[in-house]
C-alpha positions as CSV (number, residue, x, y, z in Angstrom):
1,M,75.9,96.8,76.6
2,K,74.0,99.9,77.8
3,H,73.3,100.5,81.5
4,P,70.8,102.4,83.4
5,T,71.9,105.9,83.9
6,S,70.1,106.5,87.1
7,G,68.6,104.1,89.7
8,S,65.8,106.4,90.9
9,S,64.1,107.4,87.6
10,S,61.2,105.4,86.5
11,A,62.9,104.7,83.1
12,A,65.9,103.4,84.6
13,F,64.2,101.3,87.0
14,D,62.2,99.7,84.4
15,A,65.3,99.2,82.4
16,A,67.1,97.6,85.1
17,I,64.4,95.1,85.9
18,D,64.1,94.4,81.9
19,Q,67.8,93.7,81.7
20,V,68.0,91.4,84.9
21,E,65.0,89.5,83.3
22,S,66.8,89.3,79.9
23,E,70.6,89.2,80.6
24,G,70.5,88.3,84.2
25,W,72.3,91.5,85.6
26,A,72.4,95.2,85.5
27,I,74.5,98.0,86.7
28,L,73.0,101.2,88.6
29,P,75.9,103.7,88.1
30,D,76.8,106.2,90.7
31,L,73.8,105.4,92.8
32,I,75.0,105.6,96.3
33,P,76.0,109.2,97.6
34,P,79.6,109.5,98.2
35,E,79.0,110.5,101.9
36,L,77.4,107.2,102.3
37,V,80.1,105.3,100.3
38,D,82.7,106.6,102.7
39,R,80.9,105.8,105.9
40,L,80.4,102.5,104.6
41,R,84.1,101.9,103.6
42,T,85.2,103.1,106.9
43,G,82.8,101.0,108.7
44,A,84.0,97.8,106.8
45,E,87.6,98.8,107.5
46,R,86.9,99.2,111.1
47,T,85.2,95.8,111.5
48,I,87.7,94.1,109.6
49,E,90.5,95.5,111.6
50,R,88.5,94.7,115.1
51,S,87.3,91.3,114.1
52,G,90.9,90.3,113.2
53,T,89.5,89.0,109.7
54,R,92.1,86.8,107.9
55,Y,92.4,85.9,104.4
56,G,90.2,83.0,103.0
57,A,91.4,79.4,103.4
58,N,90.6,78.1,99.7
59,V,90.3,79.2,96.2
60,F,86.5,80.2,96.6
61,L,86.9,82.6,99.7
62,G,90.1,83.8,98.1
63,H,93.7,83.6,99.6
64,H,94.2,87.2,99.3
65,T,90.6,88.2,100.2
66,R,89.2,89.2,103.5
67,R,85.3,88.7,104.1
68,V,83.1,89.7,107.1
69,F,79.9,88.1,107.5
70,N,76.8,89.0,109.5
71,L,77.6,92.7,109.0
72,L,74.4,94.1,110.9
73,S,75.9,92.6,113.9
74,H,78.9,94.7,113.8
75,D,78.1,98.5,113.1
76,P,74.9,100.3,112.9
77,V,76.1,101.8,109.6
78,F,75.5,98.7,107.6
79,A,71.8,98.8,108.5
80,E,71.4,101.4,105.6
81,V,72.3,98.9,102.8
82,P,69.5,96.3,102.7
83,I,66.7,99.0,103.0
84,R,68.3,101.5,100.4
85,P,64.9,102.1,98.4
86,D,66.0,102.3,94.9
87,V,67.8,98.7,95.3
88,L,65.2,97.3,97.6
89,R,62.5,98.1,95.1
90,I,64.1,96.1,92.4
91,A,64.6,93.1,94.5
92,E,61.0,93.4,95.6
93,R,60.1,93.5,92.0
94,V,62.2,90.6,91.0
95,L,61.3,88.6,94.1
96,D,58.3,89.7,96.1
97,E,57.6,92.4,98.8
98,D,57.9,89.7,101.4
99,L,61.4,88.8,100.5
100,L,64.1,88.3,103.2
101,L,67.7,89.4,103.7
102,S,69.6,86.2,102.9
103,S,73.2,87.5,103.9
104,L,75.2,90.8,104.1
105,T,79.0,90.6,103.7
106,A,81.7,92.8,103.2
107,I,84.5,91.8,100.8
108,E,88.0,93.2,100.5
109,T,90.1,91.6,97.7
110,H,93.9,92.4,97.7
111,P,96.5,92.4,94.9
112,G,97.5,88.9,93.8
113,Q,94.1,87.6,94.3
114,A,93.3,85.0,91.6
115,A,90.1,84.7,89.7
116,Q,87.3,83.0,91.8
117,P,85.8,79.8,90.1
118,L,82.3,80.4,88.4
119,H,79.4,79.7,90.3
120,A,75.8,80.5,90.9
121,D,74.8,82.0,94.2
122,D,71.7,79.7,94.3
123,G,73.7,76.6,93.7
124,S,72.7,74.9,96.8
125,I,68.9,74.9,96.1
126,P,67.9,71.6,94.7
127,L,65.5,72.8,91.9
128,A,65.3,72.1,88.4
129,R,66.9,74.8,86.3
130,P,66.0,77.3,85.1
131,H,63.5,78.4,87.5
132,E,61.7,81.5,88.9
133,P,64.3,83.9,90.6
134,L,64.9,82.9,94.1
135,L,67.7,85.4,94.9
136,L,68.4,88.9,93.9
137,I,72.0,90.0,94.9
138,A,73.2,93.6,95.1
139,M,77.1,94.2,94.9
140,W,77.8,97.8,96.3
141,A,81.0,99.0,95.0
142,L,83.1,100.9,97.9
143,T,85.9,101.3,95.5
144,D,86.1,101.4,91.6
145,F,85.8,97.8,90.1
146,T,87.9,97.8,87.1
147,A,89.4,95.1,84.8
148,E,92.7,95.3,86.5
149,N,91.6,95.0,90.1
150,G,89.1,92.0,89.1
151,G,85.8,93.5,89.0
152,T,83.2,90.7,89.0
153,R,82.9,88.6,85.9
154,L,79.6,87.4,84.7
155,V,78.2,85.0,82.0
156,P,75.4,86.9,80.3
157,R,72.1,85.0,80.2
158,S,73.4,82.0,82.1
159,H,70.5,82.4,84.7
160,L,68.6,80.8,81.9
161,A,70.7,77.7,81.7
162,D,69.5,74.2,82.7
163,R,72.4,73.6,85.0
164,R,75.0,75.1,87.4
165,P,78.6,75.7,86.2
166,R,80.8,72.6,86.6
167,T,83.6,72.6,88.7
168,E,86.7,74.7,86.9
169,E,84.3,75.4,84.1
170,V,85.6,78.0,81.6
171,A,83.0,80.1,79.7
172,A,83.0,83.6,77.9
173,T,82.5,86.4,80.6
174,V,82.0,90.2,80.7
175,G,83.9,92.0,83.2
176,V,82.2,94.5,85.4
177,E,83.7,97.9,85.6
178,M,81.9,100.4,87.6
179,S,82.8,103.4,90.0
180,A,82.6,103.7,93.6
181,G,79.1,104.1,94.6
182,S,77.5,102.1,91.9
183,V,75.5,98.9,92.5
184,L,75.5,95.7,90.5
185,V,72.4,93.8,90.7
186,Y,71.9,90.2,89.4
187,N,70.0,86.9,89.5
188,G,71.2,84.4,91.9
189,S,71.1,81.7,89.1
190,L,73.7,83.9,87.2
191,W,77.0,82.2,86.6
192,H,79.8,84.6,87.8
193,G,83.0,85.0,90.1
194,G,85.2,87.7,91.1
195,G,88.2,88.6,88.8
196,G,91.6,88.4,89.6
197,N,93.3,91.5,91.1
198,R,96.4,92.4,88.9
199,S,96.4,95.9,90.2
200,A,98.5,97.6,93.2
201,D,95.2,98.3,95.0
202,R,92.5,96.5,97.0
203,R,89.0,96.2,95.6
204,M,86.2,96.4,98.3
205,G,82.3,95.9,98.1
206,I,79.5,95.1,100.1
207,V,77.4,92.0,99.0
208,C,73.5,92.2,99.8
209,N,71.8,89.1,99.1
210,Y,67.9,88.9,99.2
211,C,66.1,85.9,98.8
212,A,62.3,84.6,98.4
213,G,60.3,85.1,101.7
214,W,59.6,81.6,101.9
215,L,63.3,80.4,101.4
216,R,65.8,79.6,104.3
217,Q,68.3,82.4,104.5
218,E,71.8,81.8,103.6
219,E,72.9,83.4,106.9
220,S,70.8,82.9,109.8
221,Q,69.7,86.4,110.8
222,I,67.6,85.3,113.8
223,L,70.5,83.5,115.4
224,G,73.3,86.0,114.1
225,L,71.5,88.9,115.7
226,T,70.4,89.7,119.2
227,R,66.9,90.7,119.7
228,E,68.2,94.1,121.3
229,R,70.1,94.8,118.0
230,V,67.0,94.0,115.9
231,A,64.7,96.2,118.1
232,E,67.0,99.3,117.1
233,F,66.3,98.7,113.2
234,P,63.7,100.4,111.2
235,P,60.6,98.3,111.0
236,R,61.4,97.2,107.4
237,L,64.8,95.9,108.2
238,Q,63.3,94.0,111.1
239,R,61.0,92.2,108.7
240,L,63.8,91.7,106.2
241,V,66.0,89.9,108.9
242,G,63.0,87.6,109.8
243,Y,60.9,89.2,112.3
244,G,57.8,88.9,110.3
245,V,55.5,86.4,108.5
246,Y,55.2,85.3,104.8
247,R,51.9,85.9,103.3
248,G,50.2,86.0,106.5
249,L,51.3,82.8,107.8
250,Q,54.9,81.4,107.4
251,G,57.3,82.3,110.4
252,H,54.6,82.9,113.1
253,V,55.1,81.7,116.5
254,A,52.2,80.3,118.4
255,G,49.9,82.3,116.3
256,V,51.8,85.6,116.9
257,N,54.0,87.6,114.3
258,P,57.4,87.5,115.9
259,G,57.8,91.1,114.8
260,A,55.8,92.0,118.1
261,W,58.7,90.8,120.0
262,V,60.9,93.7,118.8
263,N,58.3,96.2,117.9
264,E,55.2,96.6,120.0
265,D,53.3,98.2,117.0
266,T,53.6,95.1,114.9
267,E,50.0,93.4,114.3
268,S,49.7,89.8,114.2
269,D,47.5,89.9,111.0
270,L,47.7,86.0,110.2
271,V,45.9,84.7,107.3
272,W,43.2,82.8,109.4
273,N,42.3,86.0,111.3
274,R,41.0,87.3,108.0
275,M,38.5,84.4,107.4
276,R,35.0,85.0,108.1
């Protein structure tokens, strides 16, 4: 399967969108500058050690995998991930410009980790399938993803299925192989799972999960981040974590855009204020 050669060109952008729509996924190879990859990997390593993160307690989280949730609360370097323009632009096209950050997680998969069960990231959403895209996930590779170290396994076109994968379901998959600095984007309905790590090295990535602006976030950003931390974010990231309103209405507080709580330049341009 061909992949876009650059995430920044118009042709590559259109190709990635087309592939996400038809196949459910696309790879943006070598998109992230090595300097940023190094800073993110160092930040993830530092956060894992400081937080004393342990291996997962079940087959889904992984008995040889460490995960750090709510990354924005840990280190300022992670604020660069959700607002990366060439990735965010794809998420906005697949979802809409009022989308939200649903979760931001670092994952470190160690040797000996078994393959993760197939699942869909929107599996908890009780809507008939297939449905319009509700989630767009961007998996940032901080190390190379290979067949040996368990690069993500995908079931192409499964985002068009009329059901979620069943428990312990077996299906024909495509293994994702990409170099550090590449980004995998996929529809949240796509069946997928982490591969088994048969290598002697770890695999590390960051999962940036975007959701439709009207949908409840997987991870409560409002409760997981202090208002002081959010005030330090760029305005676009403030809106992504929830300090804004959806289509001029959903999310307001007593008629005020909550963005004004962290950014005095925010206007409370609610929908009823536009009526004459």
